[in-house]
VOZAPA-5293 format. One line per field, with one value per residue (C-alpha): residue in one letter; x negated, y, z negated. Coordinates in nm, 4 decimals, padded with zeros to 6 digits. Layout:
resn	c(A; ...)
east	c(X; ...)
north	c(Y; ...)
up	c(Z; ...)
***
This chain:
resn	c(X; X; X; X; X; X; X; X; X; X; X; X; X; X; X; X; X; X; X; X; X; X; X; X; X; X; X; X; X; X; X; X; X; X; X; X; X; X; X; X; X; X; X; X; X; X; X; X; X; X; X; X; X; X; X; X; X; X; X; X; X; X; X; X; X; X; X; X; X; X; X; X; X; X; X; X; X; X; X; X; X; X; X; X; X; X; X; X; X; X; X; X; X; X; X; X; X; X; X; X; X; X; X; X; X; X; X; X; X; X; X; X; X; X; X; X; X; X; X; X; X; X; X; X; X; X; X; X; X; X; X; X; X; X; X; X; X; X; X; X; X; X; X; X; X; X; X; X; X; X; X; X; X; X; X; X; X; X; X; X; X; X; X; X; X; X; X; X; X; X; X; X; X; X; X; X; X; X; X; X; X; X; X; X; X; X; X; X; X; X; X; X; X; X; X; X; X; X; X; X; X; X; X; X; X; X; X; X; X; X; X; X; X; X; X; X; X; X; X; X; X; X; X; X; X; X; X; X; X; X; X; X; X; X; X; X; X; X; X; X; X; X; X; X; X; X; X; X; X; X; X)
east	c(-29.3951; -29.1535; -29.1002; -28.7713; -28.8208; -28.9812; -29.1390; -29.3127; -29.5188; -29.6897; -29.9159; -30.1632; -30.2852; -30.3912; -30.6701; -30.4309; -30.5129; -30.6467; -30.8103; -31.2071; -31.0888; -30.7923; -30.6777; -30.4061; -30.4072; -30.1746; -30.1241; -29.9641; -29.9357; -29.6885; -29.7500; -29.6929; -29.3931; -29.5329; -29.5744; -29.7619; -29.8516; -30.0580; -30.0942; -30.3689; -30.4421; -30.7833; -31.0543; -31.2649; -31.3270; -31.0772; -30.7749; -30.9393; -31.0609; -30.7094; -30.5249; -30.7459; -30.7463; -30.3371; -30.3333; -30.6259; -30.4267; -30.0668; -30.2305; -30.4007; -30.1293; -29.8960; -30.1724; -30.1816; -29.8244; -29.7311; -29.3511; -29.0453; -28.6938; -28.4997; -28.3520; -28.4687; -28.8509; -28.9239; -28.8119; -28.9948; -29.3347; -29.3146; -29.2893; -29.6149; -29.8312; -29.7684; -29.8505; -30.1374; -30.2244; -30.1689; -30.4059; -30.6732; -30.7317; -30.6901; -31.0194; -31.1764; -31.1200; -31.2795; -31.6268; -31.6847; -31.6218; -31.5486; -31.2854; -31.0921; -30.7900; -30.6544; -30.3334; -30.1775; -29.8257; -29.6925; -29.4899; -29.4107; -29.2210; -29.2277; -28.9343; -28.8646; -28.6010; -28.4117; -28.1327; -28.0996; -28.1150; -28.3770; -28.4452; -28.5712; -28.7776; -28.9278; -29.1356; -29.1783; -29.3959; -29.4189; -29.3442; -29.4076; -29.1117; -29.0074; -28.7154; -28.3799; -28.3316; -28.0177; -27.7182; -27.8924; -27.8810; -28.1935; -28.1704; -28.4064; -28.4600; -28.6736; -28.5809; -28.9205; -29.0712; -29.1548; -29.1107; -28.9263; -28.6450; -28.6086; -28.5437; -28.2828; -28.1125; -28.0397; -27.9305; -28.1613; -28.2661; -28.1134; -28.1932; -28.2937; -28.4848; -28.6971; -28.9846; -29.1063; -29.0426; -29.4263; -29.3846; -29.2804; -29.6792; -29.5959; -29.5218; -29.4016; -29.5223; -29.7516; -29.9723; -30.3174; -30.2461; -30.1249; -30.1259; -29.7938; -29.6121; -29.2531; -29.1460; -28.8307; -28.8208; -28.4462; -28.3166; -28.1489; -28.0375; -28.1175; -28.0024; -28.2463; -28.3364; -28.3441; -28.6223; -28.8162; -29.0359; -29.2799; -29.5124; -29.7081; -29.5206; -29.8243; -29.5204; -29.1593; -29.2821; -29.2909; -29.1142; -28.6494; -28.5850; -28.3447; -28.6826; -28.8612; -28.5261; -28.5235; -28.9228; -28.9000; -28.6418; -28.8194; -29.1089; -28.8328; -29.0824; -29.4169; -29.4124; -29.7819; -29.6865; -29.4407; -29.6518; -29.9350; -29.6013; -29.5205; -29.8018; -29.8845; -29.5667; -29.7050; -30.0067; -29.8615; -29.6071; -29.9144; -30.0927; -30.1024; -30.2053; -30.3094; -30.0533; -29.9693; -29.6942; -29.5880; -29.2615; -29.1607; -28.8885; -28.7015; -28.6654)
north	c(20.4248; 20.4732; 20.8167; 20.6963; 20.8494; 21.1229; 21.2045; 21.5093; 21.4833; 21.6156; 21.5345; 21.6263; 21.4459; 21.6442; 21.5745; 21.8167; 21.9499; 21.7505; 21.4498; 21.4143; 21.1932; 21.1273; 20.8177; 20.8207; 20.7255; 20.7948; 20.7555; 20.9340; 20.7865; 20.9221; 20.7512; 20.4763; 20.4628; 20.4718; 20.7024; 20.5665; 20.5985; 20.4830; 20.5429; 20.3817; 20.2413; 20.0260; 20.2365; 20.4723; 20.2504; 20.0701; 20.2482; 20.4384; 20.1333; 19.9442; 20.1671; 20.1891; 19.8349; 19.9227; 20.1592; 19.9819; 19.6559; 19.7848; 20.0389; 19.7066; 19.4729; 19.6909; 19.7428; 19.3601; 19.3493; 19.6860; 19.5077; 19.3699; 19.2530; 19.2551; 19.4397; 19.0786; 19.1036; 19.4180; 19.4216; 19.1228; 19.3518; 19.5952; 19.2774; 19.0845; 19.4599; 19.5046; 19.1631; 19.1017; 19.4237; 19.1949; 18.9532; 19.2039; 19.3882; 19.0968; 18.9291; 19.1858; 19.2092; 18.8229; 18.9501; 19.2504; 19.1962; 19.5512; 19.5478; 19.3060; 19.3707; 19.7389; 19.7961; 20.0555; 20.1296; 20.1096; 20.3097; 20.2467; 20.4258; 20.2518; 20.4754; 20.2996; 20.2422; 19.9794; 19.8128; 20.2186; 20.4395; 20.4896; 20.2830; 20.3434; 20.0184; 20.1356; 19.8968; 19.9464; 19.8108; 20.0448; 20.3849; 20.6321; 20.7263; 20.7722; 21.0141; 21.0408; 21.4229; 21.4526; 21.6903; 21.9024; 21.6988; 21.4534; 21.0848; 20.8225; 20.5798; 20.3397; 20.2409; 20.3041; 19.9687; 20.0982; 20.0015; 20.3350; 20.3206; 19.9486; 20.1140; 20.3890; 20.1568; 19.9537; 20.2511; 20.2321; 20.6222; 20.9048; 21.0463; 21.3519; 21.1630; 21.0034; 21.2649; 21.2484; 20.8546; 20.7550; 20.4260; 20.6887; 20.5718; 20.2101; 20.0033; 19.7354; 19.5896; 19.6659; 19.5344; 19.3437; 19.3423; 18.9322; 18.6807; 18.7074; 19.0098; 19.1226; 19.3765; 19.5766; 19.5994; 19.7788; 19.9413; 20.2413; 20.4311; 20.7309; 21.0954; 21.4041; 21.6654; 21.3307; 21.3605; 21.1595; 21.2766; 20.9558; 21.1375; 20.9403; 21.0259; 21.2480; 21.4690; 21.3410; 21.3522; 21.7021; 21.8099; 21.8089; 21.6274; 21.9488; 22.1633; 21.8701; 21.9784; 22.3164; 22.3288; 22.1281; 22.3265; 22.6258; 22.4989; 22.3400; 22.2249; 22.3321; 21.9487; 21.9832; 22.3322; 22.2089; 21.8865; 22.1005; 22.3193; 22.0435; 21.9023; 22.3625; 22.3299; 22.0066; 22.1542; 22.4798; 22.2770; 22.1742; 21.8571; 21.6001; 21.3151; 21.3242; 21.4255; 21.2813; 21.4131; 21.3008; 21.5004; 21.3103; 21.4125; 21.2580; 21.4772)
up	c(-10.6350; -10.4153; -10.2610; -10.3756; -10.7174; -10.7700; -11.0894; -11.2638; -11.5929; -11.8444; -12.1381; -12.4376; -12.6825; -12.9919; -13.3171; -13.5259; -13.8566; -14.1097; -13.9321; -13.8291; -13.6093; -13.2707; -13.2561; -13.0328; -12.6683; -12.3400; -11.9919; -11.8125; -11.4216; -11.2365; -10.9075; -11.1170; -11.3092; -11.6014; -11.9073; -12.2991; -12.5765; -12.8189; -13.2536; -13.3169; -13.6420; -13.8357; -14.0372; -13.8194; -13.5055; -13.5184; -13.4449; -13.1352; -12.9981; -13.0529; -12.8945; -12.6030; -12.5168; -12.5735; -12.2970; -12.0251; -12.0413; -12.0329; -11.7300; -11.5945; -11.6280; -11.4254; -11.1146; -11.1319; -11.0615; -10.8789; -10.7660; -10.8979; -10.7321; -11.0486; -11.3905; -11.5365; -11.3824; -11.4799; -11.7940; -11.8225; -11.6896; -11.9770; -12.2384; -12.0958; -12.0571; -12.3819; -12.5354; -12.3018; -12.4569; -12.8138; -12.7353; -12.5802; -12.9460; -13.0956; -12.8819; -12.9701; -13.2504; -13.3064; -13.1459; -13.4210; -13.7694; -13.8024; -13.6252; -13.7957; -13.8213; -13.5766; -13.3863; -13.2732; -13.1589; -12.8113; -12.6637; -12.2860; -12.0069; -11.6761; -11.3806; -11.0940; -10.7806; -10.7784; -10.6840; -10.4542; -10.8481; -10.9478; -11.3519; -11.6958; -11.8428; -12.2456; -12.4197; -12.8132; -13.0743; -13.4285; -13.5100; -13.2412; -13.0064; -12.6492; -12.6596; -12.3728; -12.2462; -12.0563; -12.0136; -12.3013; -12.5124; -12.7047; -12.8235; -12.9631; -12.7642; -12.9511; -13.3358; -13.5489; -13.6820; -14.0378; -14.3497; -14.4352; -14.1327; -14.2076; -14.5712; -14.3956; -14.2019; -14.5209; -14.6951; -14.9856; -14.8858; -14.7396; -14.4105; -14.6021; -14.8424; -14.4785; -14.4884; -14.8250; -14.8662; -15.0042; -14.7963; -14.4237; -14.3104; -14.3606; -14.0152; -13.9926; -13.6004; -13.4130; -13.1474; -13.1947; -13.5692; -13.5662; -13.2586; -13.1634; -13.1594; -13.0843; -12.8445; -12.7946; -12.4591; -12.2552; -12.0004; -11.8659; -11.5461; -11.4533; -11.3046; -11.1525; -11.4546; -11.7402; -11.8931; -12.1206; -12.4368; -12.5666; -12.8824; -13.1690; -13.5234; -13.5488; -13.3823; -13.4594; -13.8182; -13.8366; -13.5569; -13.5529; -13.2733; -13.1571; -13.1866; -12.9407; -12.7325; -12.6996; -12.6426; -12.3749; -12.2820; -12.3280; -12.0642; -11.7427; -11.4706; -11.6709; -11.8596; -11.9934; -12.1499; -12.2919; -12.4232; -12.5866; -12.7380; -12.8448; -13.0901; -13.1473; -13.3085; -13.5105; -13.6020; -13.7121; -13.9328; -14.0857; -13.8558; -14.0404; -13.8359; -13.4801; -13.2794; -12.9072; -12.6390; -12.2853; -12.0940; -11.7844; -11.5538; -11.3293; -11.0282)
***
């Protein structure tokens, strides 16, 4: 990672209050500018295996391709990393019948210097999320690949009905479930003080965006404490699912 982009980060994952197993995994590698959250699905063994393979595969691609020269190669590396994860999960599922059909969400972030300024590249599959905090405001960068969000975008349900809709846990795109995967990849310029929050739906399903903003701001530069506080808030609100938070700041 170039010294021209200084990054601090903190992360944590938790089983939650109602699940027996944690099927979330995450990446927090500040020296690579690489971060990710993966929320697995596919039974007791499959979910954890899929999310672990995704995280390991993404890290390997970035370590094997340490430099890029332009926006096109930066976004291609992100897409290739997630598609490699998809292929590796497919291969593992083909070896073991108990793992067939496993998959995982993936929200990944790469912060790197290009043309003399830091940019953030985001890769997205599923309903884990990437948030951006700038100027005291928070934005959801990623687009959920879920049935409930498709219904919301189509006007079938209202925003108030999202959290109670019976299809709220159904995702429409995942890494590893099909032979091919369509990856959303995009980038934006960043500035000192900008923050990113990556999280699984065990967090954003139980905490409003403005509460995520408030908690992160309250903890300042202690990003590990911010991640812990986010998880504590989700567990206080029921802790229905595994919950993972990765907080990243451009300095």
